[in-house]
N, C-alpha and C positions, 0 to 999 in steps of 0.2 A: 466716507463719513456721511451720515444722514443729516437731514435738515435740523433736527432738534440739537444734535451735537454741535453742528456748525455754528448755530446761533449763540452758543455758550462761549465761543472763542472771541478774543479781542480783535479789533480791526486788523492789526498787524498779523495776527495768527491766521485770520481768514484769508488775507491777501497771500501769505506764504502758501497756505493749503491750496488755494486756487491755482497758483503758478505751478505747484508740484503735481497735483492730481486732477485738476479740472480739465475739461475738454473745451478748448477755445473754439468757439463757433463763428464769431463775427466781430467786426469793429464798425462803429459809426460815430458821427458827431451830432451833438444836440446842445443848444443853449450855451455855446462856448466851452463845452466839455467834450472829452474823448471818452467814449463808452466801449467796453469790451463785454461780450456775452460769453459766459461759461456754463457748461452743463456738468452737474455733479450727480451723485447717486440718485436722489429722488427730488431734485429741484434745480432751478436755474439761478444764476447770479449775474447781475449787471455791475461792473466795476466802473465808477465815475471818477475821472481825473480832469483837472483843468487842462485845456490845450497847452502843450509846451511844458507841462510839469509831470513828474513821476509820482508825486504824493497822491495817495488815494483819498478822495474826499469822503466817499461812502460806498457801501456795497448794498444794492437793492436785491433782496432775495424774493423769489416767487416760485409757485408750483403750478399755477394755472396756465395752460397752454395759450389761452386767449391773450395773455400779456406779451406773448411773443410776436404779436401782429406787427409792431413797428420794426422788428428785426427781419421779417421774412425776405425782403429784397437783398439783405446783406449776407444771409446765411448761404454758404456754399457747401453742399453735401458731396462727399466723395463719390466718384463714378465707380461702379462695380464692374 
């Protein structure tokens, strides 16, 4: 699913789609929240949850690789 189609989904639908088809890249904590980074077809998604809760607060979508900077230390690429 591309960026435009994903933005048309509800938060619940976006969450389900990420869990089913997104590529989980990393986890980190910030401002009392647990963040998860996913890669999809032509964009990235940050899923924000309060620490200790499963409910998704919001999903931040972006395409620009520069926004990945805070994630670089947490991302683990597979060894070939």
